[in-house]
C-alpha positions as a printed Julia matrix, in Angstrom:
200×3 Matrix{Float64}:
  41.73  -41.91  -15.39
  38.81  -43.86  -13.91
  38.97  -41.84  -10.7
  38.78  -38.58  -12.61
  35.73  -39.89  -14.52
  33.98  -40.86  -11.28
  34.68  -37.43   -9.75
  33.27  -35.79  -12.86
  30.04  -37.82  -12.61
  29.66  -36.9    -8.94
  30.21  -33.2    -9.68
  27.58  -33.31  -12.43
  25.11  -35.04  -10.13
  25.36  -32.14   -7.67
  25.49  -29.39  -10.29
  22.3   -30.34  -12.17
  19.92  -30.03   -9.2
  21.63  -26.79   -8.2
  21.06  -25.3   -11.63
  17.42  -26.4   -11.56
  16.96  -24.78   -8.18
  18.5   -21.49   -9.34
  16.4   -21.47  -12.5
  13.15  -21.81  -10.56
  13.98  -19.18   -7.95
  12.35  -15.89   -8.83
  12.17  -12.52   -7.18
   8.64  -12.15   -5.83
   6.46   -9.57   -7.51
   5.71   -6.34   -5.69
   2.67   -6.58   -3.46
  -0.28   -5.11   -5.3
  -3.41   -5.59   -3.21
  -6.67   -4.42   -4.75
  -7.28   -2.47   -1.54
  -3.94   -0.67   -1.51
  -4.09    3.08   -2.18
  -1.15    5.03   -3.55
   0.56    7.55   -1.31
   3.32   10.15   -1.55
   6.75    8.64   -2.38
   5.39    5.35   -3.71
   7.27    4.38   -6.87
   5.05    2.96   -9.61
   5.66    1.41  -13.0
   3.22    2.3   -15.76
   3.01    0.25  -18.94
   0.86    0.78  -22.01
   0.38   -2.32  -24.15
   2.32   -2.11  -27.43
   3.57    1.38  -26.55
   7.01    0.64  -25.11
   8.09    4.28  -25.37
   5.5     5.16  -22.72
   6.77    2.7   -20.11
   7.66    4.83  -17.09
   8.81    4.4   -13.51
   7.62    7.38  -11.5
   7.48    8.54   -7.89
   4.22    9.93   -6.5
   4.72   13.56   -5.48
   3.68   15.09   -2.16
   0.62   16.44   -3.98
  -0.3    12.88   -4.98
   0.5    13.39   -8.65
   2.79   11.94  -11.3
   3.89   13.45  -14.62
   3.28   11.01  -17.47
   4.32   11.38  -21.14
   1.74   13.0   -23.45
  -0.82   13.78  -20.74
   1.26   15.57  -18.09
   0.19   15.71  -14.45
  -2.16   12.97  -13.23
  -3.68   12.67   -9.75
  -3.05    9.14   -8.42
  -2.7     9.67   -4.66
  -5.48    7.95   -2.73
  -6.35    5.71   -5.67
  -5.78    2.0    -6.05
  -3.31    1.0    -8.8
  -6.29   -0.23  -10.82
  -8.1     3.1   -10.49
  -4.92    4.99  -11.35
  -4.6     2.85  -14.49
  -8.18    3.72  -15.49
  -7.48    7.44  -15.02
  -4.39    7.27  -17.23
  -6.25    5.18  -19.79
  -9.04    7.75  -19.99
  -6.63   10.64  -20.51
  -4.65    8.79  -23.18
  -7.82    7.7   -24.99
  -9.18   11.25  -25.0
  -6.61   12.71  -27.39
  -3.81   10.28  -28.16
  -4.47    6.53  -28.35
  -7.34    4.24  -29.34
  -8.43    1.98  -26.46
  -5.06    1.93  -24.65
  -4.41   -0.95  -22.23
  -2.69    0.49  -19.14
  -1.24   -1.29  -16.12
   0.06    0.3   -12.91
   2.25   -1.66  -10.5
   3.82   -0.53   -7.23
   7.55   -1.31   -7.39
   8.59    0.46   -4.19
   6.38    1.3    -1.24
   6.82    4.56    0.63
   6.94    4.49    4.38
   3.27    4.68    5.22
   2.44    6.28    8.51
  -0.63    7.01   10.57
  -0.91    9.05   13.76
  -2.66    8.27   17.02
  -3.35   11.18   19.4
  -5.41   11.86   22.5
  -6.02    9.39   25.28
  -3.59    6.6    24.4
  -0.49    5.46   26.27
   2.01    6.33   23.53
   0.71    9.08   21.19
   2.69    9.44   17.99
   3.22    8.31   14.4
   3.38    4.63   13.47
   4.12    2.7    10.29
   1.49    0.63    8.52
   2.49   -2.91    7.54
   3.08   -3.29    3.78
   1.06   -6.42    3.25
  -1.54   -6.59    5.99
  -4.63   -4.55    6.7
  -4.53   -2.73   10.05
  -7.83   -2.21   11.85
  -8.66    0.75   14.07
  -8.5    -1.45   17.18
  -5.05   -2.74   16.18
  -3.82    0.81   15.51
  -4.84    1.9    19.0
  -3.1    -1.2    20.35
   0.13   -0.16   18.63
  -0.1     3.13   20.54
  -0.2     1.23   23.84
  -3.97    1.13   24.26
  -6.23    3.52   26.11
  -5.4     5.68   29.1
  -7.52    5.47   32.26
  -9.68    8.41   31.2
 -10.12    7.45   27.52
 -13.55    7.02   25.99
 -13.36    4.36   23.22
 -16.79    5.49   22.0
 -15.46    8.97   21.14
 -12.86    8.53   18.4
 -12.36   10.86   15.45
 -10.38   10.01   12.35
  -9.2    12.61    9.85
  -8.58   11.27    6.35
  -7.64   12.86    3.04
  -8.93   11.35   -0.22
  -8.14   12.98   -3.58
  -7.1    16.15   -1.76
 -10.35   16.37    0.24
 -10.25   16.05    4.02
 -13.03   14.26    5.87
 -13.64   13.57    9.57
 -15.15   10.27   10.68
 -16.67    9.68   14.12
 -16.07    6.12   15.28
 -17.09    3.98   18.23
 -14.28    1.56   18.99
 -16.11    0.21   22.03
 -18.89   -1.02   19.76
 -16.4    -2.35   17.21
 -14.6    -4.39   19.85
 -17.82   -5.68   21.38
 -20.22   -6.74   18.66
 -17.96   -8.21   15.98
 -19.86   -6.34   13.27
 -18.46   -5.35    9.88
 -17.33   -2.06   11.42
 -14.87   -3.99   13.58
 -12.68   -4.5    10.49
 -12.5    -0.75    9.72
  -9.09   -0.33    8.05
  -6.63    2.45    8.83
  -4.92    4.11    5.85
  -1.67    5.98    5.44
  -2.02    9.6     6.55
  -4.95    8.92    8.88
  -4.96   10.9    12.13
  -6.78    9.07   14.92
  -7.74   10.96   18.06
  -9.09    9.12   21.09
 -11.42   11.31   23.12
 -11.55   11.77   26.87
 -14.37   10.4    28.99
 -16.71   13.13   30.22
 -17.46   11.23   33.44
């Protein structure tokens, strides 16, 4: 009888810390950087305070839109989750709710790719890291670096924001050399980087 009591005490001694450990282990929240911009195939959760019926989990379409109750199609592609929340808030406040409080959270990240072309060792498409910012210099490094005839001062980057395409002309030689703010220029999903050829 005594032996059984001792065994029971030992079992309880091990079980209590185990329970405490399980209770304090939580699934980490989805990464939601203030710099992150929504892209096609991201899955987002939208909540409106005290309006549980409007809680939605939606996938961003290839056009960069979602379809939300009451207000229909909303452009969110290229926006941060915070900016997307402000857009939805404005549309709801216009005709439906008084001062709605809206939150947007990314619950599943799409594969985010950028492309490097031109005078690099391995032209092609590459995936952006989920959590870290990738600079232009790092992106070129992922493509194997420059070829012998590359001109790091002649780089173009095509980018689409809110459906509008823009072309940026960048000087990676200067970025790598002077340590200025431009050296931290961040690559985004969908960017197309082209490294030019030296004219000499």
